[in-house]
C-alpha positions as CSV (number, residue, x, y, z in Angstrom):
1,M,18.4,3.6,4.8
2,I,18.9,6.8,2.9
3,G,16.2,9.1,1.7
4,K,14.3,12.4,1.7
5,G,10.6,13.1,1.7
6,K,8.4,16.2,1.9
7,T,4.7,16.7,2.5
8,D,4.7,20.4,1.6
9,R,6.6,20.5,-1.7
10,L,8.2,18.4,-4.4
11,L,11.9,17.4,-4.4
12,T,14.0,19.0,-7.1
13,D,15.8,17.1,-9.8
14,A,19.1,18.0,-8.0
15,E,17.7,16.7,-4.6
16,A,16.7,13.4,-6.2
17,Y,20.2,13.1,-7.7
18,E,21.8,13.8,-4.4
19,V,19.9,11.0,-2.7
20,M,20.7,8.6,-5.4
21,A,24.4,9.5,-5.4
22,A,24.6,9.2,-1.6
23,A,22.9,5.8,-1.8
24,L,25.0,4.3,-4.6
25,T,28.5,5.8,-4.0
26,D,29.5,3.3,-1.3
27,E,27.6,0.3,-2.8
28,P,30.0,-2.4,-4.0
29,L,28.7,-2.4,-7.6
30,D,31.8,-2.0,-9.6
31,G,32.0,-4.8,-12.2
32,R,28.7,-6.3,-11.1
33,R,25.8,-7.4,-13.1
34,L,22.7,-5.3,-12.2
35,L,19.1,-5.9,-13.1
36,V,16.8,-2.9,-12.4
37,I,13.1,-3.7,-12.0
38,I,10.9,-0.8,-13.1
39,P,7.1,-0.3,-13.4
40,D,5.1,-0.3,-16.6
41,H,2.9,2.6,-17.8
42,T,0.2,2.0,-15.2
43,R,2.1,3.6,-12.4
44,T,2.6,7.4,-12.1
45,C,6.2,8.4,-11.3
46,P,9.1,10.4,-12.8
47,L,10.8,7.3,-14.0
48,G,12.6,9.2,-16.8
49,M,14.4,11.3,-14.3
50,M,15.3,8.3,-12.2
51,F,16.5,6.4,-15.3
52,R,18.8,9.3,-16.4
53,H,20.3,9.7,-12.9
54,L,20.9,6.0,-12.4
55,Y,22.5,5.7,-15.8
56,A,24.8,8.6,-15.1
57,L,25.8,7.1,-11.7
58,L,26.3,3.5,-12.7
59,A,26.8,2.9,-16.4
60,D,30.6,3.3,-16.1
61,R,30.7,1.2,-12.9
62,V,28.7,-1.9,-13.5
63,E,29.4,-4.7,-16.0
64,T,25.7,-5.1,-16.9
65,L,22.9,-2.6,-16.6
66,D,19.6,-4.2,-17.6
67,F,16.0,-3.2,-17.0
68,M,13.0,-5.5,-16.6
69,I,9.4,-4.2,-16.8
70,A,7.5,-5.5,-13.7
71,L,4.4,-6.4,-15.7
72,G,2.8,-8.9,-13.3
73,T,0.1,-10.2,-15.6
74,H,-0.1,-7.0,-17.7
75,P,0.5,-7.2,-21.5
76,P,4.1,-6.7,-22.7
77,M,5.2,-3.3,-23.7
78,T,6.5,-2.4,-27.2
79,D,9.9,-0.7,-27.6
80,E,8.1,2.5,-28.3
81,Q,6.1,2.2,-25.0
82,I,9.3,1.4,-23.1
83,Y,11.0,4.5,-24.5
84,Q,8.0,6.6,-23.5
85,R,8.1,5.1,-20.0
86,V,11.8,6.0,-19.4
87,E,11.5,9.2,-21.4
88,I,14.1,8.6,-24.1
89,T,14.0,8.2,-27.9
90,A,15.3,5.2,-29.9
91,A,18.2,7.4,-31.1
92,E,19.1,8.3,-27.5
93,H,19.0,4.7,-26.5
94,A,21.4,3.8,-29.3
95,N,23.8,6.6,-28.5
96,Q,23.6,8.1,-25.0
97,Y,22.2,5.0,-23.2
98,A,23.5,2.1,-25.2
99,K,24.5,0.0,-22.2
100,A,20.9,-0.3,-21.1
101,R,18.9,-3.3,-22.2
102,F,15.2,-3.7,-21.7
103,F,13.1,-6.8,-21.1
104,N,9.4,-7.6,-20.6
105,H,8.5,-10.1,-17.9
106,A,6.6,-13.2,-19.2
107,W,4.5,-14.5,-16.3
108,D,2.7,-17.1,-18.3
109,D,5.7,-18.8,-20.1
110,P,7.0,-21.7,-18.0
111,N,10.2,-21.7,-20.0
112,Q,10.9,-18.2,-18.6
113,L,10.4,-19.1,-15.0
114,L,12.6,-20.3,-12.2
115,E,11.5,-22.1,-9.0
116,V,13.2,-20.4,-6.1
117,G,11.5,-22.3,-3.2
118,E,8.3,-23.2,-1.6
119,L,6.2,-21.8,1.2
120,K,5.1,-24.8,3.3
121,R,1.6,-25.1,4.7
122,A,2.6,-24.4,8.3
123,E,4.3,-21.2,7.2
124,I,1.4,-20.1,5.1
125,A,-0.9,-20.7,8.1
126,E,1.3,-18.4,10.2
127,L,1.7,-15.7,7.5
128,T,-2.0,-15.6,6.8
129,D,-3.2,-15.7,10.4
130,G,-4.7,-19.1,9.8
131,L,-6.8,-18.2,6.8
132,F,-5.0,-20.7,4.6
133,E,-2.9,-23.8,5.1
134,M,-1.3,-25.1,1.9
135,D,2.0,-25.4,0.1
136,I,2.8,-22.6,-2.4
137,K,5.5,-22.9,-5.1
138,V,7.4,-19.7,-5.6
139,T,8.6,-19.0,-9.1
140,C,10.0,-15.8,-10.8
141,N,11.6,-14.7,-14.0
142,K,14.6,-17.0,-14.5
143,Q,16.8,-14.1,-15.7
144,V,17.4,-13.1,-12.0
145,K,20.0,-15.8,-11.7
146,E,22.2,-14.1,-14.3
147,Y,22.7,-11.0,-12.0
148,D,24.6,-10.2,-8.9
149,Q,22.0,-7.7,-7.6
150,L,18.5,-6.6,-8.2
151,L,17.5,-2.9,-7.9
152,I,13.8,-2.0,-7.7
153,I,12.8,1.5,-8.7
154,G,9.1,2.2,-8.3
155,P,6.4,4.3,-6.6
156,V,4.4,3.4,-3.5
157,F,0.6,4.0,-3.3
158,P,-2.3,2.6,-1.3
159,H,-3.1,-0.8,-2.8
160,E,-6.1,-3.1,-2.8
161,V,-4.3,-6.4,-2.6
162,V,-1.3,-5.7,-0.3
163,G,-2.1,-2.5,1.6
164,F,0.6,-0.3,0.1
165,S,2.3,-1.1,-3.2
166,G,6.0,-1.0,-3.9
167,G,9.1,-2.6,-2.4
168,N,9.1,-6.4,-2.9
169,K,5.7,-6.1,-4.7
170,Y,7.7,-5.2,-7.9
171,L,9.1,-8.8,-7.6
172,F,5.9,-10.6,-6.5
173,P,3.8,-10.2,-8.6
174,G,6.0,-7.9,-10.8
175,I,8.3,-10.6,-12.1
176,S,6.8,-13.7,-10.5
177,G,5.2,-16.8,-11.8
178,P,1.5,-17.6,-11.4
179,E,1.3,-19.8,-8.3
180,V,2.2,-17.4,-5.5
181,L,0.7,-14.5,-7.5
182,N,-2.7,-16.1,-7.7
183,F,-2.5,-17.2,-4.1
184,F,-1.8,-13.8,-2.4
185,H,-4.3,-12.0,-4.6
186,W,-7.0,-14.3,-3.4
187,L,-5.8,-14.0,0.1
188,G,-6.3,-10.2,-0.2
189,A,-9.7,-10.7,-1.7
190,V,-10.9,-13.0,1.2
191,I,-9.7,-10.3,3.7
192,T,-11.5,-7.8,1.4
193,N,-10.2,-4.6,-0.2
194,P,-11.6,-2.1,2.4
195,R,-9.8,-4.0,5.2
196,I,-6.5,-4.2,3.2
197,I,-6.1,-1.0,1.3
198,G,-4.1,1.7,3.0
199,N,-3.0,-0.6,5.8
200,K,0.7,-1.2,6.1
201,W,1.4,-4.6,7.7
202,T,-1.1,-7.0,6.1
203,P,-0.9,-10.8,5.7
204,V,-0.4,-10.3,2.0
205,R,2.7,-8.1,2.6
206,K,4.1,-10.8,4.8
207,V,3.7,-13.4,2.0
208,I,5.3,-11.1,-0.6
209,D,8.3,-10.3,1.6
210,R,8.8,-13.9,2.5
211,S,8.7,-14.9,-1.1
212,A,11.2,-12.3,-2.0
213,S,13.6,-13.6,0.7
214,L,13.9,-16.8,-1.3
215,L,15.5,-15.1,-4.3
216,P,19.1,-16.2,-4.9
217,V,20.4,-12.6,-5.4
218,E,20.8,-9.4,-3.3
219,R,18.0,-6.9,-3.4
220,R,17.9,-3.1,-3.0
221,A,15.3,-0.5,-3.8
222,F,14.6,3.1,-4.5
223,C,11.0,3.6,-3.4
224,M,9.4,6.8,-4.6
225,V,6.4,8.7,-3.4
226,V,4.8,11.0,-5.9
227,K,2.5,14.0,-5.6
228,G,0.7,14.8,-8.8
229,E,3.3,14.0,-11.5
230,G,6.3,15.1,-9.3
231,L,8.5,13.4,-6.7
232,A,7.7,14.1,-3.1
233,G,10.0,11.5,-1.6
234,V,12.6,8.8,-2.5
235,Y,14.1,6.3,-0.1
236,Y,16.9,3.7,-0.6
237,G,17.8,0.6,1.2
238,T,16.6,-3.0,1.4
239,P,13.2,-3.3,-0.3
240,E,11.6,-3.8,3.1
241,E,13.1,-0.7,4.8
242,A,12.8,1.6,1.8
243,W,9.2,0.6,1.3
244,S,8.4,1.1,4.9
245,A,9.6,4.7,4.9
246,A,7.8,5.4,1.6
247,A,4.6,3.9,2.8
248,D,4.6,6.2,5.8
249,L,4.9,9.2,3.4
250,S,2.3,7.8,1.0
251,N,-0.1,7.4,4.0
252,E,0.2,11.2,4.5
253,L,-0.1,12.2,0.8
254,H,-2.3,9.6,-0.8
255,V,-5.2,9.2,1.6
256,A,-8.1,11.6,1.5
257,Y,-10.5,11.6,4.5
258,H,-14.1,12.6,4.0
259,D,-16.8,13.4,6.5
260,R,-19.5,11.5,4.7
261,P,-20.0,8.5,2.4
262,Y,-21.3,9.2,-1.1
263,K,-24.4,7.9,-2.9
264,K,-23.0,8.6,-6.4
265,V,-19.4,8.9,-7.6
266,L,-18.0,9.7,-11.0
267,S,-14.6,8.0,-11.0
268,C,-12.6,9.1,-14.0
269,A,-9.8,6.8,-15.3
270,P,-6.6,8.4,-16.6
271,Q,-5.3,7.3,-20.0
272,M,-2.6,5.1,-18.4
273,Y,-5.3,2.6,-17.6
274,D,-6.0,1.1,-21.0
275,E,-8.2,-1.8,-20.0
276,L,-10.7,-2.5,-17.2
277,W,-8.1,-4.8,-15.5
278,T,-6.2,-1.7,-14.5
279,G,-9.0,0.9,-14.8
280,A,-10.8,-1.0,-12.0
281,K,-8.5,0.9,-9.6
282,C,-11.1,3.6,-10.0
283,M,-13.4,1.3,-7.9
284,Y,-10.8,0.0,-5.5
285,K,-9.7,3.4,-4.2
286,L,-13.3,4.7,-3.8
287,E,-15.0,1.7,-2.2
288,P,-14.3,2.7,1.4
289,V,-16.2,6.0,0.9
290,L,-19.2,4.6,-0.9
291,A,-22.6,4.5,1.0
292,D,-24.7,1.4,0.9
293,G,-26.5,1.2,-2.4
294,A,-24.3,3.8,-4.0
295,D,-23.6,4.1,-7.7
296,L,-19.9,4.1,-8.7
297,I,-19.4,5.1,-12.3
298,I,-16.1,4.2,-13.9
299,Y,-15.8,6.9,-16.6
300,A,-13.2,5.8,-19.2
301,P,-14.2,6.6,-22.8
302,H,-10.8,5.4,-23.9
303,I,-11.2,1.8,-22.5
304,E,-12.4,-0.7,-25.0
305,E,-11.4,-4.0,-23.4
306,V,-12.0,-5.9,-20.1
307,S,-8.6,-7.5,-20.1
308,I,-6.2,-8.5,-22.8
309,A,-4.7,-11.4,-20.8
310,H,-7.8,-12.5,-18.8
311,G,-10.8,-11.3,-20.7
312,R,-12.1,-14.7,-21.7
313,I,-12.0,-16.0,-18.1
314,I,-13.7,-12.9,-16.8
315,E,-16.5,-13.2,-19.3
316,E,-17.0,-16.8,-18.1
317,L,-17.0,-15.8,-14.4
318,G,-18.5,-12.3,-14.4
319,Y,-17.9,-9.9,-11.6
320,H,-19.1,-11.1,-8.2
321,T,-18.5,-10.6,-4.5
322,A,-16.1,-12.8,-2.5
323,A,-19.2,-14.2,-0.7
324,Y,-20.6,-15.5,-4.0
325,F,-17.4,-17.4,-4.8
326,L,-16.8,-18.7,-1.3
327,A,-20.4,-20.1,-1.0
328,Q,-19.8,-22.1,-4.2
329,W,-16.1,-22.8,-3.8
330,D,-16.2,-26.3,-5.5
331,R,-17.5,-24.6,-8.6
332,F,-14.9,-21.9,-8.8
333,K,-11.7,-23.2,-7.0
334,D,-10.0,-24.3,-10.2
335,Y,-10.2,-20.9,-11.9
336,P,-7.1,-18.7,-11.6
337,W,-7.4,-17.2,-8.1
338,G,-5.9,-13.9,-9.2
339,V,-8.8,-13.4,-11.7
340,L,-11.3,-14.3,-8.9
341,A,-9.7,-11.7,-6.7
342,H,-9.9,-9.0,-9.5
343,S,-13.6,-9.9,-9.9
344,T,-14.4,-9.4,-6.2
345,H,-12.4,-6.2,-6.0
346,V,-14.4,-4.7,-8.9
347,K,-17.8,-5.8,-7.6
348,G,-17.0,-4.8,-4.0
349,I,-18.1,-6.5,-0.8
350,G,-21.5,-8.0,-0.3
351,R,-23.6,-11.0,0.8
352,Y,-24.7,-14.2,-0.7
353,E,-27.8,-15.7,0.9
354,D,-30.3,-18.4,-0.3
355,G,-28.7,-18.4,-3.7
356,I,-29.0,-14.7,-4.2
357,E,-26.1,-12.2,-4.4
358,Y,-26.4,-8.9,-2.7
359,P,-23.6,-6.5,-3.6
360,R,-23.3,-3.5,-1.3
361,V,-22.9,-1.0,-4.2
362,N,-23.6,-0.8,-7.9
363,V,-20.6,-0.6,-10.3
364,I,-21.4,1.0,-13.7
365,L,-19.1,1.1,-16.7
366,A,-19.1,4.2,-18.8
367,T,-16.5,2.9,-21.3
368,R,-16.4,1.7,-24.9
369,I,-17.0,-1.9,-23.7
370,P,-20.4,-2.8,-25.3
371,E,-23.5,-2.8,-23.2
372,A,-24.1,-6.5,-23.9
373,T,-20.6,-7.3,-22.5
374,C,-21.2,-5.2,-19.4
375,R,-24.4,-7.0,-18.7
376,K,-22.8,-10.4,-19.4
377,I,-20.0,-9.7,-16.8
378,N,-22.6,-8.5,-14.3
379,L,-21.8,-4.8,-14.3
380,G,-23.9,-1.8,-15.1
381,Y,-23.6,0.2,-18.3
382,M,-23.8,3.9,-19.2
383,D,-23.0,5.5,-22.6
384,P,-19.9,7.6,-21.8
385,D,-21.1,10.2,-24.4
386,S,-24.2,10.8,-22.3
387,I,-22.2,11.9,-19.3
388,D,-21.6,15.6,-18.5
389,R,-18.8,15.7,-16.0
390,D,-19.8,19.2,-15.0
391,E,-23.0,17.8,-13.4
392,F,-20.9,16.0,-10.8
393,I,-18.7,18.9,-9.7
394,D,-19.1,20.6,-6.3
395,R,-22.0,18.5,-5.2
396,E,-20.4,16.8,-2.2
397,D,-23.0,18.2,0.2
398,E,-25.6,16.3,-1.9
399,G,-23.7,13.1,-1.6
400,V,-22.2,13.2,-5.1
401,L,-18.4,13.0,-5.6
402,Y,-16.4,13.8,-8.7
403,V,-12.9,12.3,-8.9
404,P,-11.1,13.7,-12.0
405,K,-8.1,11.3,-11.8
406,A,-9.0,8.2,-10.0
407,G,-6.9,5.1,-9.2
408,E,-4.1,6.3,-7.0
409,I,-5.5,8.4,-4.1
410,L,-7.4,6.4,-1.5
411,Y,-10.7,7.9,-0.3
412,R,-11.8,7.1,3.2
413,W,-14.9,7.9,5.3
414,K,-13.7,9.2,8.6
415,D,-16.4,7.3,10.5
416,A,-16.4,4.1,8.5
417,P,-17.4,0.9,10.2
418,P,-14.7,-1.9,10.4
419,E,-16.0,-3.6,7.2
420,L,-15.2,-0.4,5.3
421,G,-11.7,-0.1,6.6
422,G,-12.2,1.8,9.8
423,P,-10.8,1.4,12.3
424,A,-7.7,0.3,10.4
425,V,-6.7,-3.4,10.6
426,N,-3.4,-5.1,10.4
427,E,-1.4,-2.0,11.4
428,R,0.9,-4.0,13.6
429,T,4.6,-4.3,12.8
430,P,5.8,-7.5,11.2
């Protein structure tokens, strides 16, 4: 494993290039067909810099240099959006970077998927610590079979489903089919977000790594850790080892510990979250620091949709706790489990007793999603134009927290009970 990371400063452009050059010089890539897996616009990282360095180092060596957007179930990106993501223009693509080709992953098109194996029920039982016992088909984008090697380039952050994002997660769910994707999202939901997020070795990570091992192609990764908009660390190796080093640095840079839980939080979504499906990260990263009965306001005046891909199903289901779904499993088991998982992560943990649901906290949308829709999907509503953000600043002693860019930094309460993620769970090595 090759890499460099700092907690007290950002890496320079030259330092990032040095790491990449050292990593790739001795790799047997000459004449090979390479597929690079990159994140979409919902992940902060200096991808443009990484793209330019990679192209300079490999364009003259490899036979094929293709890039696939690890969309998971996110909507496809336009050419213009892809150019913005890698920080080039259409003219630069045609002239300076002509060898690069870009593809969107299509998770919901069976004709674009390849079955690479199956996780058998006994193995699932072992990987999930006995929570599930079932066969899971593993599918991914069929283009992988056209390449000699996959190269993942993406950042690592605390993550509500897997613990820390990055590594093989850019393959599953990044370029995967729906079966394993839906399964491990629901697995994370059953364990619950506070017990998963910010913990390194989770059952979900084990399922993802095992699924990736079934791919019929070699895998390597550059795993980044960002601070603000800059690069604090970059590590190269197998996806497992590069991710492990990056997760350790992410744990130092992306987790904020607080002495108290908060009764009211204004969680502001950045522009890169353009629907509630991704903007809901403003809840996930804050749930462990919310007091019982707290109000969590997702402030996102730019968000107008619940979800482009899943909105219809979410409007049928509404947002509920995992306890609500599990108590009525026969009613909900045939819905896509990934959507059920999203629903529970947004609503947060809670109880369901005698036919009544008791969420632990109140999630309120201050978006352009109409009030009637908010009520229909079982969330609160506030007019975003009525909110004065200044009223939330510097009031932590009163139990009020203002988060100007939510969604990537994990907030923890130092003295949290186990159900809110403290003490940490699943921190054993694999």
